[in-house]
C-alpha positions in Angstrom: -169.0 106.1 -107.6 -165.7 106.9 -109.4 -167.4 109.3 -112.2 -170.0 110.6 -109.8 -166.9 111.8 -107.4 -164.9 112.3 -109.8 -167.6 114.8 -111.7 -168.7 116.2 -108.5 -164.7 116.8 -107.5 -164.1 118.4 -110.8 -167.4 120.4 -110.7 -165.9 121.8 -107.7 -162.3 122.6 -109.3 -163.4 124.7 -112.3 -165.3 126.9 -109.6 -162.0 127.0 -108.5 -159.9 127.5 -110.9 -162.8 130.1 -112.3 -161.1 133.0 -109.7 -157.5 132.7 -111.5 -156.0 132.3 -107.4 -154.2 129.5 -107.5 -151.9 127.6 -109.5 -152.7 124.3 -112.0 -150.8 122.3 -109.0 -153.0 123.3 -106.0 -155.9 122.8 -108.2 -154.8 119.2 -109.6 -154.3 118.6 -105.6 -158.0 119.8 -104.3 -159.2 117.9 -106.8 -157.5 114.1 -105.9 -157.9 115.3 -102.2 -161.7 116.3 -102.6 -162.7 112.8 -105.2 -159.9 110.6 -102.6 -162.7 111.6 -99.2 -165.6 111.9 -100.9 -164.9 108.5 -102.7 -163.8 107.0 -98.8 -167.3 109.4 -97.4 -169.4 107.6 -100.0 -168.3 104.1 -99.2 -170.7 102.8 -97.3 -173.7 105.1 -98.0 -174.2 104.0 -102.0 -177.0 102.2 -103.4 -177.3 101.2 -107.4 -180.2 99.7 -106.8 -181.2 102.4 -104.6 -180.6 105.6 -106.4 -181.3 108.1 -103.4 -180.9 105.8 -100.8 -178.5 107.6 -98.8 -178.7 110.9 -101.1 -178.6 112.9 -98.0 -175.7 111.8 -97.1 -174.0 112.4 -99.7 -175.3 115.9 -100.4 -172.2 118.3 -100.3 -173.7 122.0 -99.0 -172.4 125.8 -98.9 -175.1 127.6 -96.5 -173.1 129.6 -94.4 -171.5 126.5 -93.6 -167.9 125.0 -95.2 -168.7 121.0 -96.1 -166.4 119.8 -94.3 -165.3 117.5 -97.1 -164.7 120.9 -99.3 -162.7 122.4 -96.6 -161.4 119.2 -95.7 -159.9 119.0 -99.5 -158.7 123.1 -99.6 -156.6 122.6 -96.2 -154.6 120.5 -97.7 -153.7 122.9 -100.3 -153.2 125.4 -97.1 -156.5 127.5 -98.3 -158.9 128.3 -95.2 -162.6 128.0 -94.7 -162.7 131.6 -94.9 -160.3 132.2 -97.9 -162.9 128.8 -99.2 -166.3 131.1 -99.4 -165.1 134.2 -100.8 -163.9 132.4 -104.2 -166.9 129.5 -104.2 -170.6 130.6 -104.2 -172.2 131.5 -100.7 -174.6 129.1 -101.6 -174.0 125.7 -103.2 -175.8 122.5 -103.0 -174.3 119.1 -105.1 -176.4 116.0 -104.7 -174.2 113.0 -106.6 -176.2 110.1 -106.5 -175.9 106.8 -108.4 -176.5 107.8 -112.4 -176.9 111.5 -111.6 -174.5 113.8 -110.2 -176.7 117.7 -110.1 -175.7 121.1 -108.1 -177.8 124.0 -107.5 -176.9 127.3 -106.9 -178.8 129.8 -104.9 -181.8 128.7 -102.9 -184.2 129.5 -105.7 -181.9 128.7 -108.3 -182.7 126.6 -111.0 -180.7 122.7 -110.7 -178.6 121.9 -113.5 -177.4 117.9 -114.4 -174.1 117.5 -114.9 -173.9 113.8 -115.3 -176.4 111.0 -115.3 -176.4 108.0 -116.9 -179.4 105.5 -117.2 -179.6 102.7 -114.1 -180.1 99.4 -115.6 -183.9 98.5 -115.6 -183.9 96.5 -112.2 -183.4 99.6 -110.7 -186.3 101.1 -108.3 -185.7 104.5 -109.6 -189.3 106.8 -107.9 -189.3 110.3 -107.6 -187.6 112.2 -105.5 -186.9 115.2 -103.8 -184.6 116.9 -106.2 -187.1 116.6 -109.2 -189.9 117.6 -107.0 -187.8 121.3 -106.2 -187.2 121.5 -109.9 -190.7 121.6 -110.5 -191.4 125.3 -110.3 -187.6 126.7 -110.2 -187.7 130.0 -111.0 -184.5 131.3 -111.9 -180.8 131.8 -110.1 -181.0 134.5 -108.0 -177.4 135.8 -108.5 -176.1 135.2 -112.0 -172.5 133.4 -111.9 -170.3 133.1 -115.2 -170.3 129.2 -115.1 -173.5 127.0 -115.6 -172.6 123.5 -116.6 -175.3 121.2 -117.8 -174.2 117.8 -119.6 -177.1 116.4 -122.3 
């Protein structure tokens, strides 16, 4: 879980870094706080043997409402939710699951994988709703300067 949580926190931190409005110290504190909050939040909702179980609970979402865990981390560096809305994409969905972290910017955006590892062979990996969303999706409706996909 540590790798997946760290990947998610680093991604949101990189989005904030790209604005150029926060100091490196603020960014490090934000990342640390977000990692801690995500780890605590996911503690009893992490199922490596059934990676998509609890996926909705672990989903990080900004959609006219700030995700409470991102908002909590922002408060530790003195950012209000309103300031955070102006710094992050208005539509962001991130799935933090065992063995995979992926995100989508915009409602019609493509899903990009930030982190992926091979689960143990006995893990039951049925198709997920993310896999269904990946099929037939068009490109993001807005173009953002940072698009990170890993291999």
